[in-house]
N, C-alpha and C positions, 0 to 999 in steps of 0.2 A: 376439645373441639368446638367449633363454633356453634350457637344453640341450634342455627339454621338447618344444619348437617348432621344434627344429633338424630337417632333413632330410625338411621337408614342402613346400619351393619357397617359403616365404614369402619368405626372404631376396632369393632369386633372383627373384621378382614385383615387390619393392620396387625392387630396382635397375633392371629393366627399364621399371617405372613412370616413374622417375627421366631414363632414358635418353630416354624418348618425350617426355617434357616439354621435356628440355633441347634435343632435335631441334626442337620449336615455337620455341623462342626462338634458333634458327639455331647453337647450339653445334656444333663441328666435332669435339671431341674433350674425353674426361674424363680427368684425371689424378688416381690416388691412391698410396697408400704402405701397406706392412704391415712389421713388424719382422722382420728377417731370422731365418729360423727357425721362423717361426710357419707351419707346413704346412697346418693348418686354413685358416688366411687366404689362404695361397698358393692352396690348391685352390679354395674358392671363388672368389675372383676369377678366377682363369684360366678357370675354368668358365663364369664370366660375361663372356668374351670381351676381358677385360684381359691386355695383353703386358707384361711386363717389360721397362723399357728401362735401367734402371740399378740395380747391386747394391751395396750397402755395409751399412751397420749397419740402414738402412730401404732396402727394396726399391719403387723407383717404378716403377710401370706404367701405362699409359695404353691407351684404347679408342677408336677412331674411330668417330664417329657419321655414319652415312650418309643 
């Protein structure tokens, strides 16, 4: 997202809307990755419920959908 609109909850709202949609499709988990050392990305994804599951050059993380 453009730096001018960051820190307003828009990114988290997008993630939550996607999770809600995936729930209707009966998905049980979402998995993604970010480059190791990108602390801004790490903070964002952990804040949005993703848990790191494997660390290498790319950190893989997942979020269980209830």
